[in-house]
PyMOL Python script that loads the backbone (N, CA, C, O; Angstrom):
from pymol import cmd

cmd.read_pdbstr("""\
ATOM      1  N   MET A   1       0.840  -1.180   0.000  1.00  0.00           N
ATOM      2  CA  MET A   1       0.000   0.000   0.000  1.00  0.00           C
ATOM      3  C   MET A   1       0.889   1.249   0.000  1.00  0.00           C
ATOM      4  O   MET A   1       1.903   1.289   0.697  1.00  0.00           O
ATOM      5  N   ARG A   2       0.517   2.247  -0.765  1.00  0.00           N
ATOM      6  CA  ARG A   2       1.229   3.522  -0.826  1.00  0.00           C
ATOM      7  C   ARG A   2       0.342   4.623  -0.274  1.00  0.00           C
ATOM      8  O   ARG A   2      -0.885   4.560  -0.352  1.00  0.00           O
ATOM      9  N   GLN A   3       0.989   5.625   0.282  1.00  0.00           N
ATOM     10  CA  GLN A   3       0.246   6.783   0.786  1.00  0.00           C
ATOM     11  C   GLN A   3       0.819   8.044   0.147  1.00  0.00           C
ATOM     12  O   GLN A   3       2.035   8.213   0.056  1.00  0.00           O
ATOM     13  N   LYS A   4      -0.070   8.918  -0.291  1.00  0.00           N
ATOM     14  CA  LYS A   4       0.351  10.185  -0.892  1.00  0.00           C
ATOM     15  C   LYS A   4       0.578  11.231   0.184  1.00  0.00           C
ATOM     16  O   LYS A   4      -0.096  11.233   1.214  1.00  0.00           O
ATOM     17  N   MET A   5       1.530  12.118  -0.060  1.00  0.00           N
ATOM     18  CA  MET A   5       1.820  13.212   0.857  1.00  0.00           C
ATOM     19  C   MET A   5       2.531  14.316   0.097  1.00  0.00           C
ATOM     20  O   MET A   5       3.063  14.095  -0.990  1.00  0.00           O
ATOM     21  N   THR A   6       2.534  15.500   0.677  1.00  0.00           N
ATOM     22  CA  THR A   6       3.329  16.608   0.160  1.00  0.00           C
ATOM     23  C   THR A   6       4.489  16.812   1.117  1.00  0.00           C
ATOM     24  O   THR A   6       4.292  16.948   2.324  1.00  0.00           O
ATOM     25  N   ALA A   7       5.692  16.832   0.578  1.00  0.00           N
ATOM     26  CA  ALA A   7       6.890  16.992   1.402  1.00  0.00           C
ATOM     27  C   ALA A   7       6.909  18.367   2.057  1.00  0.00           C
ATOM     28  O   ALA A   7       6.384  19.328   1.495  1.00  0.00           O
ATOM     29  N   PRO A   8       7.509  18.469   3.245  1.00  0.00           N
ATOM     30  CA  PRO A   8       7.687  19.790   3.854  1.00  0.00           C
ATOM     31  C   PRO A   8       8.660  20.614   3.010  1.00  0.00           C
ATOM     32  O   PRO A   8       9.267  20.085   2.079  1.00  0.00           O
ATOM     33  N   VAL A   9       8.813  21.881   3.319  1.00  0.00           N
ATOM     34  CA  VAL A   9       9.604  22.814   2.514  1.00  0.00           C
ATOM     35  C   VAL A   9      11.000  22.295   2.196  1.00  0.00           C
ATOM     36  O   VAL A   9      11.453  22.426   1.059  1.00  0.00           O
ATOM     37  N   GLY A  10      11.690  21.713   3.164  1.00  0.00           N
ATOM     38  CA  GLY A  10      13.053  21.228   2.955  1.00  0.00           C
ATOM     39  C   GLY A  10      13.143  19.883   2.260  1.00  0.00           C
ATOM     40  O   GLY A  10      14.238  19.428   1.932  1.00  0.00           O
ATOM     41  N   GLY A  11      12.006  19.241   2.032  1.00  0.00           N
ATOM     42  CA  GLY A  11      11.975  17.966   1.328  1.00  0.00           C
ATOM     43  C   GLY A  11      12.192  16.777   2.233  1.00  0.00           C
ATOM     44  O   GLY A  11      12.415  16.907   3.437  1.00  0.00           O
ATOM     45  N   VAL A  12      12.119  15.608   1.613  1.00  0.00           N
ATOM     46  CA  VAL A  12      12.385  14.327   2.269  1.00  0.00           C
ATOM     47  C   VAL A  12      13.736  13.852   1.761  1.00  0.00           C
ATOM     48  O   VAL A  12      13.930  13.709   0.554  1.00  0.00           O
ATOM     49  N   MET A  13      14.679  13.604   2.679  1.00  0.00           N
ATOM     50  CA  MET A  13      16.029  13.207   2.289  1.00  0.00           C
ATOM     51  C   MET A  13      16.061  11.744   1.868  1.00  0.00           C
ATOM     52  O   MET A  13      15.526  10.873   2.554  1.00  0.00           O
ATOM     53  N   THR A  14      16.705  11.487   0.717  1.00  0.00           N
ATOM     54  CA  THR A  14      16.872  10.123   0.218  1.00  0.00           C
ATOM     55  C   THR A  14      18.356   9.806   0.086  1.00  0.00           C
ATOM     56  O   THR A  14      19.191  10.703  -0.030  1.00  0.00           O
ATOM     57  N   ASP A  15      18.664   8.522   0.104  1.00  0.00           N
ATOM     58  CA  ASP A  15      20.050   8.088  -0.045  1.00  0.00           C
ATOM     59  C   ASP A  15      20.570   8.309  -1.460  1.00  0.00           C
ATOM     60  O   ASP A  15      21.756   8.577  -1.650  1.00  0.00           O
ATOM     61  N   GLU A  16      19.697   8.199  -2.447  1.00  0.00           N
ATOM     62  CA  GLU A  16      20.137   8.208  -3.838  1.00  0.00           C
ATOM     63  C   GLU A  16      20.302   9.601  -4.439  1.00  0.00           C
ATOM     64  O   GLU A  16      21.269   9.847  -5.159  1.00  0.00           O
ATOM     65  N   VAL A  17      19.373  10.517  -4.153  1.00  0.00           N
ATOM     66  CA  VAL A  17      19.374  11.801  -4.872  1.00  0.00           C
ATOM     67  C   VAL A  17      19.290  13.021  -3.962  1.00  0.00           C
ATOM     68  O   VAL A  17      19.123  14.140  -4.446  1.00  0.00           O
ATOM     69  N   GLY A  18      19.403  12.823  -2.661  1.00  0.00           N
ATOM     70  CA  GLY A  18      19.251  13.960  -1.756  1.00  0.00           C
ATOM     71  C   GLY A  18      17.783  14.222  -1.495  1.00  0.00           C
ATOM     72  O   GLY A  18      16.969  13.300  -1.512  1.00  0.00           O
ATOM     73  N   ALA A  19      17.444  15.474  -1.253  1.00  0.00           N
ATOM     74  CA  ALA A  19      16.070  15.824  -0.882  1.00  0.00           C
ATOM     75  C   ALA A  19      15.136  15.813  -2.092  1.00  0.00           C
ATOM     76  O   ALA A  19      15.465  16.335  -3.157  1.00  0.00           O
ATOM     77  N   VAL A  20      13.961  15.204  -1.899  1.00  0.00           N
ATOM     78  CA  VAL A  20      12.902  15.243  -2.905  1.00  0.00           C
ATOM     79  C   VAL A  20      11.764  16.073  -2.329  1.00  0.00           C
ATOM     80  O   VAL A  20      11.468  15.987  -1.137  1.00  0.00           O
ATOM     81  N   THR A  21      11.131  16.871  -3.167  1.00  0.00           N
ATOM     82  CA  THR A  21      10.106  17.802  -2.718  1.00  0.00           C
ATOM     83  C   THR A  21       8.829  17.623  -3.534  1.00  0.00           C
ATOM     84  O   THR A  21       8.809  16.920  -4.544  1.00  0.00           O
ATOM     85  N   GLY A  22       7.778  18.269  -3.077  1.00  0.00           N
ATOM     86  CA  GLY A  22       6.521  18.244  -3.821  1.00  0.00           C
ATOM     87  C   GLY A  22       5.654  17.065  -3.437  1.00  0.00           C
ATOM     88  O   GLY A  22       5.725  16.563  -2.315  1.00  0.00           O
ATOM     89  N   ASP A  23       4.831  16.627  -4.382  1.00  0.00           N
ATOM     90  CA  ASP A  23       3.889  15.533  -4.147  1.00  0.00           C
ATOM     91  C   ASP A  23       4.613  14.197  -4.281  1.00  0.00           C
ATOM     92  O   ASP A  23       5.205  13.894  -5.317  1.00  0.00           O
ATOM     93  N   LEU A  24       4.551  13.410  -3.217  1.00  0.00           N
ATOM     94  CA  LEU A  24       5.253  12.136  -3.155  1.00  0.00           C
ATOM     95  C   LEU A  24       4.302  11.004  -2.824  1.00  0.00           C
ATOM     96  O   LEU A  24       3.195  11.221  -2.332  1.00  0.00           O
ATOM     97  N   GLU A  25       4.759   9.783  -3.105  1.00  0.00           N
ATOM     98  CA  GLU A  25       4.107   8.574  -2.612  1.00  0.00           C
ATOM     99  C   GLU A  25       5.123   7.877  -1.723  1.00  0.00           C
ATOM    100  O   GLU A  25       6.307   7.819  -2.053  1.00  0.00           O
ATOM    101  N   VAL A  26       4.663   7.349  -0.598  1.00  0.00           N
ATOM    102  CA  VAL A  26       5.533   6.695   0.377  1.00  0.00           C
ATOM    103  C   VAL A  26       4.964   5.318   0.680  1.00  0.00           C
ATOM    104  O   VAL A  26       3.747   5.151   0.750  1.00  0.00           O
ATOM    105  N   TRP A  27       5.843   4.320   0.861  1.00  0.00           N
ATOM    106  CA  TRP A  27       5.430   2.986   1.241  1.00  0.00           C
ATOM    107  C   TRP A  27       6.554   2.289   1.986  1.00  0.00           C
ATOM    108  O   TRP A  27       7.696   2.748   1.992  1.00  0.00           O
ATOM    109  N   LEU A  28       6.211   1.173   2.613  1.00  0.00           N
ATOM    110  CA  LEU A  28       7.182   0.367   3.346  1.00  0.00           C
ATOM    111  C   LEU A  28       7.447  -0.918   2.579  1.00  0.00           C
ATOM    112  O   LEU A  28       6.520  -1.563   2.090  1.00  0.00           O
ATOM    113  N   GLU A  29       8.723  -1.286   2.477  1.00  0.00           N
ATOM    114  CA  GLU A  29       9.139  -2.603   1.985  1.00  0.00           C
ATOM    115  C   GLU A  29       9.870  -3.233   3.159  1.00  0.00           C
ATOM    116  O   GLU A  29      11.041  -2.941   3.402  1.00  0.00           O
ATOM    117  N   ASP A  30       9.178  -4.094   3.878  1.00  0.00           N
ATOM    118  CA  ASP A  30       9.654  -4.596   5.169  1.00  0.00           C
ATOM    119  C   ASP A  30       9.886  -3.390   6.070  1.00  0.00           C
ATOM    120  O   ASP A  30       8.924  -2.689   6.384  1.00  0.00           O
ATOM    121  N   LYS A  31      11.105  -3.115   6.498  1.00  0.00           N
ATOM    122  CA  LYS A  31      11.369  -1.957   7.355  1.00  0.00           C
ATOM    123  C   LYS A  31      12.051  -0.825   6.595  1.00  0.00           C
ATOM    124  O   LYS A  31      12.524   0.133   7.205  1.00  0.00           O
ATOM    125  N   THR A  32      12.103  -0.927   5.266  1.00  0.00           N
ATOM    126  CA  THR A  32      12.696   0.119   4.449  1.00  0.00           C
ATOM    127  C   THR A  32      11.605   1.072   3.967  1.00  0.00           C
ATOM    128  O   THR A  32      10.593   0.641   3.415  1.00  0.00           O
ATOM    129  N   VAL A  33      11.819   2.375   4.179  1.00  0.00           N
ATOM    130  CA  VAL A  33      10.864   3.383   3.737  1.00  0.00           C
ATOM    131  C   VAL A  33      11.277   3.820   2.339  1.00  0.00           C
ATOM    132  O   VAL A  33      12.412   4.242   2.115  1.00  0.00           O
ATOM    133  N   ARG A  34      10.342   3.714   1.407  1.00  0.00           N
ATOM    134  CA  ARG A  34      10.606   4.060   0.007  1.00  0.00           C
ATOM    135  C   ARG A  34       9.701   5.215  -0.394  1.00  0.00           C
ATOM    136  O   ARG A  34       8.617   5.396   0.162  1.00  0.00           O
ATOM    137  N   THR A  35      10.168   6.003  -1.380  1.00  0.00           N
ATOM    138  CA  THR A  35       9.367   7.119  -1.880  1.00  0.00           C
ATOM    139  C   THR A  35       9.588   7.294  -3.374  1.00  0.00           C
ATOM    140  O   THR A  35      10.568   6.807  -3.938  1.00  0.00           O
ATOM    141  N   THR A  36       8.669   7.989  -3.992  1.00  0.00           N
ATOM    142  CA  THR A  36       8.752   8.349  -5.399  1.00  0.00           C
ATOM    143  C   THR A  36       7.965   9.635  -5.599  1.00  0.00           C
ATOM    144  O   THR A  36       7.061   9.946  -4.823  1.00  0.00           O
ATOM    145  N   TYR A  37       8.309  10.373  -6.637  1.00  0.00           N
ATOM    146  CA  TYR A  37       7.455  11.497  -7.010  1.00  0.00           C
ATOM    147  C   TYR A  37       6.136  10.920  -7.500  1.00  0.00           C
ATOM    148  O   TYR A  37       6.132   9.900  -8.190  1.00  0.00           O
ATOM    149  N   ALA A  38       5.028  11.543  -7.163  1.00  0.00           N
ATOM    150  CA  ALA A  38       3.719  11.056  -7.588  1.00  0.00           C
ATOM    151  C   ALA A  38       3.703  10.876  -9.101  1.00  0.00           C
ATOM    152  O   ALA A  38       4.012  11.805  -9.847  1.00  0.00           O
ATOM    153  N   GLY A  39       3.342   9.682  -9.548  1.00  0.00           N
ATOM    154  CA  GLY A  39       3.248   9.382 -10.969  1.00  0.00           C
ATOM    155  C   GLY A  39       4.550   8.948 -11.614  1.00  0.00           C
ATOM    156  O   GLY A  39       4.560   8.632 -12.803  1.00  0.00           O
ATOM    157  N   SER A  40       5.652   8.920 -10.871  1.00  0.00           N
ATOM    158  CA  SER A  40       6.953   8.542 -11.424  1.00  0.00           C
ATOM    159  C   SER A  40       7.232   7.061 -11.191  1.00  0.00           C
ATOM    160  O   SER A  40       6.614   6.431 -10.332  1.00  0.00           O
ATOM    161  N   THR A  41       8.158   6.516 -11.957  1.00  0.00           N
ATOM    162  CA  THR A  41       8.576   5.128 -11.747  1.00  0.00           C
ATOM    163  C   THR A  41       9.917   5.045 -11.012  1.00  0.00           C
ATOM    164  O   THR A  41      10.312   3.961 -10.582  1.00  0.00           O
ATOM    165  N   ASP A  42      10.618   6.163 -10.861  1.00  0.00           N
ATOM    166  CA  ASP A  42      11.881   6.178 -10.122  1.00  0.00           C
ATOM    167  C   ASP A  42      11.580   6.113  -8.631  1.00  0.00           C
ATOM    168  O   ASP A  42      10.743   6.868  -8.137  1.00  0.00           O
ATOM    169  N   THR A  43      12.254   5.217  -7.908  1.00  0.00           N
ATOM    170  CA  THR A  43      12.012   5.067  -6.485  1.00  0.00           C
ATOM    171  C   THR A  43      13.298   5.316  -5.699  1.00  0.00           C
ATOM    172  O   THR A  43      14.401   5.103  -6.202  1.00  0.00           O
ATOM    173  N   TYR A  44      13.136   5.768  -4.460  1.00  0.00           N
ATOM    174  CA  TYR A  44      14.264   6.137  -3.619  1.00  0.00           C
ATOM    175  C   TYR A  44      14.073   5.601  -2.205  1.00  0.00           C
ATOM    176  O   TYR A  44      12.950   5.402  -1.742  1.00  0.00           O
ATOM    177  N   THR A  45      15.197   5.372  -1.534  1.00  0.00           N
ATOM    178  CA  THR A  45      15.191   4.950  -0.132  1.00  0.00           C
ATOM    179  C   THR A  45      15.287   6.194   0.742  1.00  0.00           C
ATOM    180  O   THR A  45      16.190   7.011   0.563  1.00  0.00           O
ATOM    181  N   VAL A  46      14.365   6.340   1.679  1.00  0.00           N
ATOM    182  CA  VAL A  46      14.396   7.478   2.592  1.00  0.00           C
ATOM    183  C   VAL A  46      15.557   7.269   3.569  1.00  0.00           C
ATOM    184  O   VAL A  46      15.702   6.195   4.152  1.00  0.00           O
ATOM    185  N   THR A  47      16.377   8.301   3.737  1.00  0.00           N
ATOM    186  CA  THR A  47      17.536   8.242   4.619  1.00  0.00           C
ATOM    187  C   THR A  47      17.105   7.832   6.031  1.00  0.00           C
ATOM    188  O   THR A  47      16.129   8.347   6.576  1.00  0.00           O
ATOM    189  N   GLY A  48      17.854   6.902   6.599  1.00  0.00           N
ATOM    190  CA  GLY A  48      17.540   6.361   7.913  1.00  0.00           C
ATOM    191  C   GLY A  48      16.932   4.978   7.845  1.00  0.00           C
ATOM    192  O   GLY A  48      16.771   4.319   8.871  1.00  0.00           O
ATOM    193  N   SER A  49      16.593   4.531   6.650  1.00  0.00           N
ATOM    194  CA  SER A  49      16.076   3.172   6.469  1.00  0.00           C
ATOM    195  C   SER A  49      17.250   2.196   6.499  1.00  0.00           C
ATOM    196  O   SER A  49      18.356   2.554   6.094  1.00  0.00           O
ATOM    197  N   PRO A  50      17.026   0.966   6.972  1.00  0.00           N
ATOM    198  CA  PRO A  50      15.762   0.423   7.454  1.00  0.00           C
ATOM    199  C   PRO A  50      15.448   0.905   8.867  1.00  0.00           C
ATOM    200  O   PRO A  50      16.336   1.263   9.640  1.00  0.00           O
ATOM    201  N   LEU A  51      14.159   0.899   9.173  1.00  0.00           N
ATOM    202  CA  LEU A  51      13.701   1.306  10.502  1.00  0.00           C
ATOM    203  C   LEU A  51      14.206   0.325  11.553  1.00  0.00           C
ATOM    204  O   LEU A  51      14.265  -0.880  11.306  1.00  0.00           O
ATOM    205  N   THR A  52      14.560   0.830  12.697  1.00  0.00           N
ATOM    206  CA  THR A  52      15.011  -0.034  13.791  1.00  0.00           C
ATOM    207  C   THR A  52      13.858  -0.403  14.720  1.00  0.00           C
ATOM    208  O   THR A  52      13.978  -1.327  15.525  1.00  0.00           O
ATOM    209  N   GLU A  53      12.743   0.316  14.610  1.00  0.00           N
ATOM    210  CA  GLU A  53      11.555   0.055  15.434  1.00  0.00           C
ATOM    211  C   GLU A  53      10.374  -0.189  14.496  1.00  0.00           C
ATOM    212  O   GLU A  53      10.365   0.284  13.359  1.00  0.00           O
ATOM    213  N   GLU A  54       9.391  -0.925  14.978  1.00  0.00           N
ATOM    214  CA  GLU A  54       8.171  -1.134  14.202  1.00  0.00           C
ATOM    215  C   GLU A  54       7.426   0.187  14.063  1.00  0.00           C
ATOM    216  O   GLU A  54       7.320   0.947  15.025  1.00  0.00           O
ATOM    217  N   ALA A  55       6.916   0.459  12.878  1.00  0.00           N
ATOM    218  CA  ALA A  55       6.114   1.659  12.645  1.00  0.00           C
ATOM    219  C   ALA A  55       5.141   1.365  11.514  1.00  0.00           C
ATOM    220  O   ALA A  55       5.473   0.664  10.558  1.00  0.00           O
ATOM    221  N   SER A  56       3.942   1.906  11.633  1.00  0.00           N
ATOM    222  CA  SER A  56       2.954   1.761  10.566  1.00  0.00           C
ATOM    223  C   SER A  56       3.247   2.782   9.481  1.00  0.00           C
ATOM    224  O   SER A  56       3.980   3.746   9.702  1.00  0.00           O
ATOM    225  N   LEU A  57       2.672   2.566   8.318  1.00  0.00           N
ATOM    226  CA  LEU A  57       2.824   3.533   7.229  1.00  0.00           C
ATOM    227  C   LEU A  57       2.274   4.890   7.644  1.00  0.00           C
ATOM    228  O   LEU A  57       2.856   5.920   7.304  1.00  0.00           O
ATOM    229  N   GLU A  58       1.173   4.907   8.368  1.00  0.00           N
ATOM    230  CA  GLU A  58       0.587   6.169   8.814  1.00  0.00           C
ATOM    231  C   GLU A  58       1.546   6.918   9.742  1.00  0.00           C
ATOM    232  O   GLU A  58       1.660   8.140   9.656  1.00  0.00           O
ATOM    233  N   GLN A  59       2.233   6.197  10.621  1.00  0.00           N
ATOM    234  CA  GLN A  59       3.210   6.832  11.508  1.00  0.00           C
ATOM    235  C   GLN A  59       4.388   7.395  10.716  1.00  0.00           C
ATOM    236  O   GLN A  59       4.858   8.499  10.994  1.00  0.00           O
ATOM    237  N   VAL A  60       4.857   6.641   9.741  1.00  0.00           N
ATOM    238  CA  VAL A  60       5.985   7.086   8.911  1.00  0.00           C
ATOM    239  C   VAL A  60       5.611   8.349   8.145  1.00  0.00           C
ATOM    240  O   VAL A  60       6.364   9.323   8.148  1.00  0.00           O
ATOM    241  N   VAL A  61       4.464   8.338   7.496  1.00  0.00           N
ATOM    242  CA  VAL A  61       4.034   9.503   6.717  1.00  0.00           C
ATOM    243  C   VAL A  61       3.806  10.705   7.624  1.00  0.00           C
ATOM    244  O   VAL A  61       4.186  11.823   7.274  1.00  0.00           O
ATOM    245  N   GLY A  62       3.197  10.491   8.772  1.00  0.00           N
ATOM    246  CA  GLY A  62       3.023  11.582   9.725  1.00  0.00           C
ATOM    247  C   GLY A  62       4.349  12.200  10.122  1.00  0.00           C
ATOM    248  O   GLY A  62       4.467  13.420  10.235  1.00  0.00           O
ATOM    249  N   HIS A  63       5.341  11.358  10.331  1.00  0.00           N
ATOM    250  CA  HIS A  63       6.686  11.831  10.680  1.00  0.00           C
ATOM    251  C   HIS A  63       7.304  12.621   9.522  1.00  0.00           C
ATOM    252  O   HIS A  63       7.903  13.675   9.738  1.00  0.00           O
ATOM    253  N   LEU A  64       7.158  12.114   8.297  1.00  0.00           N
ATOM    254  CA  LEU A  64       7.763  12.779   7.133  1.00  0.00           C
ATOM    255  C   LEU A  64       7.059  14.081   6.772  1.00  0.00           C
ATOM    256  O   LEU A  64       7.660  14.939   6.126  1.00  0.00           O
ATOM    257  N   ARG A  65       5.825  14.245   7.164  1.00  0.00           N
ATOM    258  CA  ARG A  65       5.087  15.486   6.875  1.00  0.00           C
ATOM    259  C   ARG A  65       5.493  16.640   7.788  1.00  0.00           C
ATOM    260  O   ARG A  65       5.263  17.803   7.457  1.00  0.00           O
ATOM    261  N   ARG A  66       6.092  16.327   8.926  1.00  0.00           N
ATOM    262  CA  ARG A  66       6.430  17.388   9.885  1.00  0.00           C
ATOM    263  C   ARG A  66       7.514  18.297   9.292  1.00  0.00           C
ATOM    264  O   ARG A  66       8.396  17.849   8.560  1.00  0.00           O
ATOM    265  N   ASP A  67       7.419  19.549   9.624  1.00  0.00           N
ATOM    266  CA  ASP A  67       8.410  20.532   9.165  1.00  0.00           C
ATOM    267  C   ASP A  67       9.462  20.680  10.251  1.00  0.00           C
ATOM    268  O   ASP A  67       9.156  21.184  11.332  1.00  0.00           O
ATOM    269  N   PRO A  68      10.712  20.249   9.991  1.00  0.00           N
ATOM    270  CA  PRO A  68      11.744  20.343  11.024  1.00  0.00           C
ATOM    271  C   PRO A  68      12.303  21.752  11.214  1.00  0.00           C
ATOM    272  O   PRO A  68      13.218  21.956  12.011  1.00  0.00           O
ATOM    273  N   GLY A  69      11.760  22.713  10.491  1.00  0.00           N
ATOM    274  CA  GLY A  69      12.200  24.096  10.660  1.00  0.00           C
ATOM    275  C   GLY A  69      13.451  24.423   9.870  1.00  0.00           C
ATOM    276  O   GLY A  69      13.822  23.715   8.934  1.00  0.00           O
ATOM    277  N   ALA A  70      14.085  25.502  10.264  1.00  0.00           N
ATOM    278  CA  ALA A  70      15.258  26.007   9.543  1.00  0.00           C
ATOM    279  C   ALA A  70      16.525  25.734  10.339  1.00  0.00           C
ATOM    280  O   ALA A  70      16.488  25.571  11.558  1.00  0.00           O
ATOM    281  N   ASP A  71      17.653  25.687   9.625  1.00  0.00           N
ATOM    282  CA  ASP A  71      18.938  25.553  10.300  1.00  0.00           C
ATOM    283  C   ASP A  71      19.406  26.928  10.766  1.00  0.00           C
ATOM    284  O   ASP A  71      18.692  27.917  10.603  1.00  0.00           O
ATOM    285  N   GLU A  72      20.592  26.991  11.338  1.00  0.00           N
ATOM    286  CA  GLU A  72      21.098  28.249  11.903  1.00  0.00           C
ATOM    287  C   GLU A  72      21.293  29.349  10.859  1.00  0.00           C
ATOM    288  O   GLU A  72      21.380  30.526  11.208  1.00  0.00           O
ATOM    289  N   SER A  73      21.361  28.972   9.584  1.00  0.00           N
ATOM    290  CA  SER A  73      21.493  29.965   8.510  1.00  0.00           C
ATOM    291  C   SER A  73      20.154  30.374   7.912  1.00  0.00           C
ATOM    292  O   SER A  73      20.096  31.231   7.031  1.00  0.00           O
ATOM    293  N   GLY A  74      19.073  29.755   8.396  1.00  0.00           N
ATOM    294  CA  GLY A  74      17.742  30.076   7.895  1.00  0.00           C
ATOM    295  C   GLY A  74      17.284  29.208   6.743  1.00  0.00           C
ATOM    296  O   GLY A  74      16.207  29.432   6.191  1.00  0.00           O
ATOM    297  N   ASN A  75      18.095  28.206   6.365  1.00  0.00           N
ATOM    298  CA  ASN A  75      17.725  27.302   5.274  1.00  0.00           C
ATOM    299  C   ASN A  75      16.800  26.202   5.802  1.00  0.00           C
ATOM    300  O   ASN A  75      16.976  25.708   6.916  1.00  0.00           O
ATOM    301  N   ALA A  76      15.816  25.830   4.985  1.00  0.00           N
ATOM    302  CA  ALA A  76      14.872  24.780   5.374  1.00  0.00           C
ATOM    303  C   ALA A  76      15.608  23.455   5.549  1.00  0.00           C
ATOM    304  O   ALA A  76      16.413  23.069   4.701  1.00  0.00           O
ATOM    305  N   ARG A  77      15.329  22.762   6.649  1.00  0.00           N
ATOM    306  CA  ARG A  77      15.906  21.441   6.884  1.00  0.00           C
ATOM    307  C   ARG A  77      15.045  20.390   6.192  1.00  0.00           C
ATOM    308  O   ARG A  77      13.831  20.548   6.060  1.00  0.00           O
ATOM    309  N   SER A  78      15.692  19.322   5.755  1.00  0.00           N
ATOM    310  CA  SER A  78      14.949  18.189   5.214  1.00  0.00           C
ATOM    311  C   SER A  78      14.591  17.244   6.359  1.00  0.00           C
ATOM    312  O   SER A  78      15.147  17.337   7.454  1.00  0.00           O
ATOM    313  N   VAL A  79      13.665  16.343   6.094  1.00  0.00           N
ATOM    314  CA  VAL A  79      13.237  15.357   7.087  1.00  0.00           C
ATOM    315  C   VAL A  79      13.628  13.969   6.581  1.00  0.00           C
ATOM    316  O   VAL A  79      13.679  13.733   5.374  1.00  0.00           O
ATOM    317  N   ASP A  80      13.902  13.059   7.504  1.00  0.00           N
ATOM    318  CA  ASP A  80      14.199  11.668   7.166  1.00  0.00           C
ATOM    319  C   ASP A  80      13.644  10.793   8.282  1.00  0.00           C
ATOM    320  O   ASP A  80      12.887  11.276   9.125  1.00  0.00           O
ATOM    321  N   VAL A  81      14.008   9.516   8.301  1.00  0.00           N
ATOM    322  CA  VAL A  81      13.461   8.633   9.334  1.00  0.00           C
ATOM    323  C   VAL A  81      14.513   8.194  10.355  1.00  0.00           C
ATOM    324  O   VAL A  81      14.285   7.235  11.092  1.00  0.00           O
ATOM    325  N   ARG A  82      15.650   8.871  10.413  1.00  0.00           N
ATOM    326  CA  ARG A  82      16.685   8.486  11.381  1.00  0.00           C
ATOM    327  C   ARG A  82      16.197   8.597  12.816  1.00  0.00           C
ATOM    328  O   ARG A  82      16.593   7.795  13.662  1.00  0.00           O
ATOM    329  N   ASP A  83      15.346   9.573  13.107  1.00  0.00           N
ATOM    330  CA  ASP A  83      14.871   9.753  14.486  1.00  0.00           C
ATOM    331  C   ASP A  83      13.393   9.383  14.628  1.00  0.00           C
ATOM    332  O   ASP A  83      12.711   9.883  15.522  1.00  0.00           O
ATOM    333  N   LEU A  84      12.905   8.519  13.757  1.00  0.00           N
ATOM    334  CA  LEU A  84      11.485   8.161  13.772  1.00  0.00           C
ATOM    335  C   LEU A  84      11.057   7.594  15.111  1.00  0.00           C
ATOM    336  O   LEU A  84      10.005   7.982  15.618  1.00  0.00           O
ATOM    337  N   GLY A  85      11.824   6.696  15.706  1.00  0.00           N
ATOM    338  CA  GLY A  85      11.446   6.087  16.980  1.00  0.00           C
ATOM    339  C   GLY A  85      11.309   7.101  18.095  1.00  0.00           C
ATOM    340  O   GLY A  85      10.526   6.906  19.024  1.00  0.00           O
ATOM    341  N   VAL A  86      12.072   8.192  18.010  1.00  0.00           N
ATOM    342  CA  VAL A  86      12.028   9.240  19.026  1.00  0.00           C
ATOM    343  C   VAL A  86      10.754  10.060  18.884  1.00  0.00           C
ATOM    344  O   VAL A  86      10.220  10.544  19.882  1.00  0.00           O
ATOM    345  N   GLN A  87      10.258  10.227  17.658  1.00  0.00           N
ATOM    346  CA  GLN A  87       9.138  11.110  17.388  1.00  0.00           C
ATOM    347  C   GLN A  87       7.784  10.447  17.583  1.00  0.00           C
ATOM    348  O   GLN A  87       6.791  11.144  17.791  1.00  0.00           O
ATOM    349  N   ILE A  88       7.713   9.125  17.524  1.00  0.00           N
ATOM    350  CA  ILE A  88       6.419   8.438  17.602  1.00  0.00           C
ATOM    351  C   ILE A  88       5.874   8.482  19.013  1.00  0.00           C
ATOM    352  O   ILE A  88       4.793   7.956  19.274  1.00  0.00           O
TER     353      ILE A  88
END
""", "prot")
cmd.dss("prot")
cmd.show_as("cartoon", "prot")
cmd.util.cbc("prot")
cmd.orient("prot")
């Protein structure tokens, strides 16, 4: 099952291409969080995968939708799943 979401301003960080932004689809493959641009066939691994704790797709998407704010220079931070267990 896939869930649609819009990435926060800084995007969702992936291992393959860095931050992806805009309308995304997110799903779980075992404990690996995967994403793609809506309607695309290219897929990416969300940084921090595989998950070390059990999490539902709804929990993962809720975590990825949060805006982590700006860094000390005022640039938008990206979100990933490295601290997912802390946020749930």
